[in-house]
N, C-alpha and C positions, 0 to 999 in steps of 0.2 A: 340946722342953719348955721351953727358955730363950727362944727367939725363933723364931717360924715363918719369919722371913725369912733365917735363917742358911743358908748353903750349906756342905755337908760334902764333904771330900776324903778318899777312901780312899787308902792308901799303895800305890803301885805299885812296880815294880822300881827299884833304884838304878842299874842299868846294863844295857844290852842284851847285854853279854857274859856275864851270869850264866846258868848252865844252866837256871834256873827262869824266865827271862824269857818272858812270855806265859802260862805255866802259873800263875804267881803271880797275875797280873792276873785270870785266869779264876776262880781259887779265891777271891780276895778278893771279886770282884763277885758270885759265887754267893751269898755271905752278906750282902752289903751293898747290892745293886742297888737295892732299894726305898727306901733311906734316904739314899744319897749322890748328889751331883750331879757329882762329878769323880773321876777316878783320876789319880794323880800320875805324872810321868815325870822322869827325870834323864839328863843326858848331858854328859860332859866329853871334850875332845879335846886332843891334843898332837901335835907333830911328832916322830915317832920317827926316830932317826938313819938317814939314807940313804933316807927315804921321804917326801919333801915332796909327791909327787903324791897319795898317800892322804890326807895332812893337808888339802890344799887341797880335797879331795872329801868332807870330813867331813859336810857337809849330806846326802850320800847316806845316811849312817847315821841322821841325825836324821829324814829322811823315812821310813826303814824303821821306826824306833821308833814314830813317830806312826801310821803306817798299820797297824802290827801291833796297837798298843793299841786303836785305833779298831775294827779288825776283831774283836778279842776282845770288846770291850764290846758291839758290835752283835750278835755271836753269842749272848751271854747274853740280850740283849733279844729276839732271835728265838726262843730256847727258851722264853721266858716269854710270847711273843706280845704284847710290850709295845711301844708307840710311843715310849717314853722313850729319850732319847739321852744317854748319859754323856759329858760333856766331859772334856778333858784339861787338867790344871794342870801345865805344864812348869815345875815350881817350882825346878829347879836346872839351869843350863846355862852353859857358858863354855869358854874355852880354859884348861887347867890343866896345868902341867908337873909331873905327879905323880911321875915317876921320880926326880928329884933330892930330892923331899920324902921319899919312902919310903926312899931310899938314905941320907938323913941321920937316919933313925930315926923319922920322923913327928913328932907333936906332942911338945914338951918334957915330960919326966917330972916336973919340979918345977913348983910353982905360982909363976908370975911375973906381975907386973903389966904389961900391954900388951906381951907378947912379940912379936918380929918373926916372923911366920909367912907363908910362901907369898907373899912379895912378888915375884911374877913381873914381869919387865920385858918388855913386849910389843913385837913387831916389826910391820912392814908386813904380813908374811904372816899373823900372828895377827889383825890387823885385817880382812884379807880373809876369813878363815875366820869371824870373828864376824859380819861382814856377810852371809856366805852362810848362817849359821845363822838370822839374822833373816829372810832370804829364805824359808827353809823354814817358819819360824813364821808368817810372813805368808801364805804359800801355803796353810797349813792353818788359817786364821783361822776357818773354819766349825766346827772342833772344838777347837782350842787357843784358849781364851778367857782363860787366865791363863798368863803366862810371866815368870819372874823370873830376871834375870841375877844370878849369884852370883860374887863379892860386889861391893861398891861402892867401898870405899876401902881401899887397901893390899893386902888379902888377895885375890889373883887378881882385881885390880880395874882398872876403867878410869881411876881417879883415884889417884895416889900422893901422899904427903905426908911431911914430916919433922917431928919434934917441935920446936916453936918455929920452924919454917922454912917454906918455901913448899909449895904444892900445885901439881901439874901434871897435865895430861891425857895419858894414855897413848894409843897409836895406836888401841886398841880403843874409846876414848871416842867417836870421831867417827862411825863407822857407826851406833852405838847412838843417839847424840843426833840424828843426821839422820833416821834411820828413825822414831824416836819423834816427831819434829817434823812430818814431812811424809807419813807413811803415814796417809791420811785417807779416810773414806767406805767404799767397797766394795772388798774384795780381789778382784782379777780373776784368772780362770783363763787363764794364758798358755801357748800352745802353742809350744814351743821346737824349732826344727829347726836342728841344728848338727852339727859333727864330734865325734868321740869320741877318747879316748886311754886307755891301760891304766893301772890302778893295782893294787898288790899286794893291797890289802884289799877293794876294791869292784869289781874287774873293770873293764870298759869304762865310762867315765863321760863325760858331756857336757863339751865344752870350756868351756862357759859355763852359768850358771844365772841365772834372773831371776824376779822377782815384780813385781806392779804394783798400784796402787790408783787408784780414781777417785772424786773428790769431786763428786757431782752438783750440789751447791750452788754451788761455785766454778768448776766445769768443769775443775779441775786433774787431770792424770794424772801420777802419779809412778812411775817405773820404777827398780827397784834391780837391778843386774846385777853379776856377778863373772866375770872371766876367770880360769879355773883354770890356765891354761897357765903354765909356768915362765918365768923371766926371759930365758932364751936362745931363747924362741919368738918368732914374729912376732906383731904385733898382730892382733886380730880386728876385722872390720867387722860391726857389728850393724845389721841393718835391721829396724825396727819397723813392723808393719802396723797403723796407727791409723785406717784408713778408716771404721770404725764410729763414730768420733767427729767425722768431717768434718775440715775444715782445722784444723791445730794450730799453735800458736806455742810456740817453745822459750823457757822462762822462765829456766832455770838448769841447769847441768851441772857437777858437781864429782866428784872422784875421789880415792881414797886409793891412791897409787902411789909408787914410788921406784925409781931404778936399782939400789939395794941393797935386796933384799927383807928383809934382816935389820935394817935401820935402825929405830931406836926413839927415843922421847923420854925424856930424863933430867932430873934437877934442873938440870944445867948447860946442857942443850939441850932445853928444854921444847917447842919448836916445830920440832923437826927434821922431824917428819912431821905435816902438817896437810892438810885437804882443799884441793885445788887446782882452779881452774877449768879445765874442758875444753870450754868453749863453742865455741872455735875449731874443734874436731873434730866438731861436731854440725851437721847440716843437715836441715831439714824441707822436704819437697817439697809442692807443691800437690796431689799425688795422695793425700795422707794418709799418706805414709811418712816415716820419720825414720831417719837414718843417723848412727852414731857410731863412732869408732875406739876400741877398747878395748886398752890396753897389757897385757902379761902381768902376772900377779899383781896384779890391781887390782880394787877395788870402786868402782862408779860409781853415782851417783844422777842421773837426768834428771827435770826438772820441765817439764811442758808444759801448755798450756791450750787447750781446745777452744773454737772460736768458735761452734759450733752448739749 
């Protein structure tokens, strides 16, 4: 009635752990299918004590959330014999350490101006998980066409600041900024063959995860990959089969990694964790393959260009 160009989002579940997850989406879409364009999704993750393996595999749950909501929406479309496809607005996602927040009583009960809330300090591990969540979103770019990192400054944020003082980039800033800058063109379907390891929350999970994009205009291929293995594990050798693109040239390769997976950036050490070049560990063969060494607990971006 206001603007025929407006796109509408129906409210989905706030967490996949809710007992109504899936049922709620079906109920909402039964009533709104004809008028909405999106159903929303939320997901927050944190490292629980003694379970870093599950935390590093958080994208397994994000994949499940997306696949479940897509299947639910498509089931509603099938019952209506409709070709319409409801898209997903993943309008809240991040790493958020909720346990300390709720243990402290949650939001302040009194009204204060600019209260300090949820100023999480993020580590290398957190950055690797944020990078893996971006991989999941990119992998589902055919149905997730809106995705909003929550939040941006201070509150569970990639940027921290002090009143009247400096601002600095947290570890999680870097995978977000690099993915936003270099994921261009078409999201590719990558077939991953690798080893697996056990987690308490998600069962057996792949040792690594990746997604990739191809910009046909520039010939650039960008690969984003995480090594989920813990720091006491050996590095993994990733071999990419790029023969469909012909000979490729390596343009750049950077990684978020550190010998201490708990390392982070602070006001006093704003550049403790930054992307580091790993070009020396990358080799491209004339046969259209590319190999790179992936250290444990690391997020890596490879940029290549096809000459064909």
